[in-house]
C-alpha positions as CSV (number, residue, x, y, z in Angstrom):
1,M,-21.4,116.9,191.4
2,L,-18.1,115.0,191.6
3,T,-15.3,115.7,189.1
4,E,-13.9,112.8,187.1
5,Y,-10.8,112.9,189.3
6,E,-12.9,112.8,192.5
7,L,-15.0,109.9,191.2
8,L,-12.0,107.9,190.1
9,Q,-10.2,108.6,193.3
10,Q,-13.2,107.3,195.3
11,T,-13.3,104.3,192.9
12,I,-9.7,103.2,193.4
13,D,-9.3,104.6,196.9
14,T,-6.0,106.3,196.4
15,D,-4.3,109.2,198.3
16,L,-2.8,110.8,195.2
17,S,-3.0,114.6,194.8
18,M,-4.6,116.0,191.7
19,D,-1.1,116.6,190.1
20,E,0.0,113.1,191.0
21,W,-3.2,111.7,189.6
22,N,-2.8,113.7,186.3
23,E,0.8,112.4,186.1
24,F,-0.3,108.8,186.7
25,V,-3.0,108.9,184.0
26,G,-1.1,111.2,181.8
27,T,-3.7,113.9,181.7
28,V,-2.4,117.4,181.1
29,V,-4.9,120.3,181.5
30,K,-3.9,123.4,179.5
31,S,-5.7,126.7,179.5
32,S,-7.2,127.9,176.3
33,K,-8.5,131.0,174.7
34,P,-12.0,132.1,175.6
35,N,-14.7,131.1,173.1
36,K,-17.2,133.5,171.5
37,K,-19.3,133.5,174.6
38,G,-16.3,134.5,176.7
39,K,-16.1,131.1,178.5
40,E,-12.7,129.4,178.7
41,K,-12.7,125.6,178.1
42,P,-9.6,123.8,179.4
43,K,-7.9,121.6,176.8
44,V,-7.1,118.2,178.0
45,S,-4.4,116.1,176.4
46,R,-3.2,112.7,177.5
47,T,0.5,112.0,177.3
48,G,1.5,109.7,180.2
49,D,2.3,106.0,180.5
50,N,-1.3,104.9,180.5
51,Y,-2.0,106.7,177.2
52,Y,0.9,105.0,175.6
53,I,-0.1,101.6,177.0
54,E,-3.6,102.1,175.5
55,V,-2.7,103.5,172.1
56,I,0.6,102.0,171.2
57,T,0.1,98.5,172.8
58,K,-3.4,98.1,171.4
59,G,-2.0,98.8,167.9
60,K,1.0,96.6,168.3
61,I,-0.7,93.7,170.1
62,M,-2.6,92.9,166.9
63,N,0.7,92.7,165.0
64,E,1.7,89.0,164.7
65,K,5.5,89.8,164.6
66,Y,5.2,91.9,167.8
67,R,3.5,88.9,169.6
68,Q,6.2,86.6,168.3
69,I,8.9,88.8,169.7
70,F,7.2,89.2,173.1
71,P,5.4,86.0,173.9
72,D,4.6,86.6,177.6
73,K,2.0,87.3,180.2
74,S,1.6,91.0,179.3
75,T,1.1,90.1,175.7
76,L,-1.6,87.7,176.7
77,Y,-3.3,90.3,178.9
78,Y,-3.3,93.0,176.3
79,L,-4.6,90.6,173.7
80,L,-7.5,89.9,175.9
81,R,-7.9,93.7,176.5
82,A,-7.8,94.4,172.8
83,N,-10.7,91.9,172.3
84,V,-13.1,93.3,174.8
85,I,-16.6,93.1,173.3
86,R,-18.2,96.6,173.2
87,G,-20.6,96.1,170.3
88,K,-22.3,93.5,168.1
89,T,-19.8,91.0,166.6
90,K,-20.2,87.7,164.8
91,Y,-17.8,86.2,167.4
92,D,-20.2,86.8,170.3
93,D,-21.8,83.4,170.3
94,L,-22.2,83.5,174.1
95,N,-24.1,86.8,174.0
96,V,-21.4,88.6,176.1
97,L,-22.7,92.0,174.8
98,D,-26.0,91.6,176.7
99,K,-24.9,89.5,179.6
100,Y,-21.8,91.5,180.5
101,Y,-21.1,94.7,178.6
102,R,-24.6,96.1,178.9
103,K,-24.4,95.4,182.6
104,G,-21.2,97.4,183.0
105,F,-18.4,94.7,182.6
106,L,-15.5,94.7,180.2
107,A,-15.4,91.1,179.0
108,C,-14.0,89.1,176.2
109,I,-14.3,85.5,174.9
110,L,-11.2,84.0,173.2
111,K,-10.8,80.2,173.2
112,Q,-7.5,78.9,174.6
113,D,-6.7,77.5,171.2
114,K,-7.0,81.0,169.7
115,L,-4.9,82.5,172.5
116,M,-2.2,79.9,171.9
117,E,-2.3,80.6,168.1
118,L,-2.2,84.4,168.6
119,T,0.5,84.5,171.3
120,G,2.7,81.6,170.2
121,L,2.5,80.3,173.7
122,S,1.9,76.6,174.6
123,K,-1.4,75.5,176.2
124,R,0.4,75.0,179.5
125,Q,1.8,78.6,179.4
126,V,-1.5,80.1,178.4
127,M,-3.2,78.3,181.3
128,K,-0.5,79.3,183.7
129,Y,-0.6,83.0,182.7
130,L,-4.4,83.1,182.9
131,K,-4.2,81.6,186.4
132,E,-1.6,84.1,187.5
133,L,-3.6,87.0,186.1
134,E,-6.6,85.7,188.0
135,S,-4.7,85.2,191.2
136,Q,-3.3,88.8,190.9
137,N,-6.9,90.1,190.6
138,I,-6.2,91.4,187.1
139,I,-8.8,89.3,185.4
140,K,-11.8,87.3,186.5
141,T,-12.8,84.1,184.7
142,E,-16.3,82.7,184.4
143,R,-16.9,79.3,183.0
144,I,-20.1,79.0,180.9
145,K,-21.6,75.7,180.0
146,V,-22.3,75.7,176.3
147,N,-23.8,72.2,176.2
148,A,-23.5,68.9,178.1
149,Y,-19.8,68.5,177.3
150,I,-18.4,71.9,176.4
151,Y,-17.5,74.8,178.7
152,R,-16.2,78.2,177.6
153,N,-14.3,80.9,179.5
154,I,-15.4,84.5,179.7
155,Y,-12.6,86.8,180.8
156,I,-13.7,89.9,182.7
157,L,-11.1,92.6,182.7
158,G,-12.9,95.5,184.4
159,T,-16.0,97.6,184.6
160,W,-17.4,100.7,182.8
161,Q,-20.0,103.4,183.6
162,Y,-21.2,106.7,182.3
163,Y,-20.1,109.8,184.1
164,N,-21.0,113.3,182.8
165,N,-22.0,111.7,179.5
166,K,-18.6,110.1,179.1
167,K,-17.9,106.4,179.3
168,L,-15.3,105.6,181.9
169,E,-13.6,102.3,181.7
170,R,-11.8,100.9,184.8
171,Y,-9.6,97.9,184.4
172,Y,-8.7,95.7,187.3
173,L,-5.1,96.0,186.3
174,D,-5.3,99.8,187.0
175,D,-6.7,99.1,190.5
176,E,-3.9,96.7,191.3
177,I,-1.2,99.1,190.0
178,S,-2.6,102.0,192.0
179,R,-2.5,100.2,195.4
């Protein structure tokens, strides 16, 4: 059976050592006291850059003042990332949960008008940044025909899968950074 590190290393095809990987993802394995059965369970804490990107940025990205101070491509990306559909929501009018998430994709649907409103960027800037993110293989965009005249974009940011009863999410951004 592969460890999480071995699985992820195969997934992103990197030559990092275990220590370099732990430093990259911010995972620190600490030894712990044996439990009642005498087995020692390692304690894992996450402290590196990726942890802070996930926790701090996700909290701040929903703050309107933060988005006004930093109206840029990364804000747009993390806004998409913060809106990945992982469960039932009233905003899932295109059934992203069934068509994407349940098939292993991390996807979101935000209209460009909503992206403009939330980021404070112009329509031209939003379109430019989305094209740049797509050309850098950080997101994938699928156009879905809603009716004869209306199309909507679905932004796919990565994949997920279960491994050892844990859900592992892998974003395309992480793949690009690790190359």
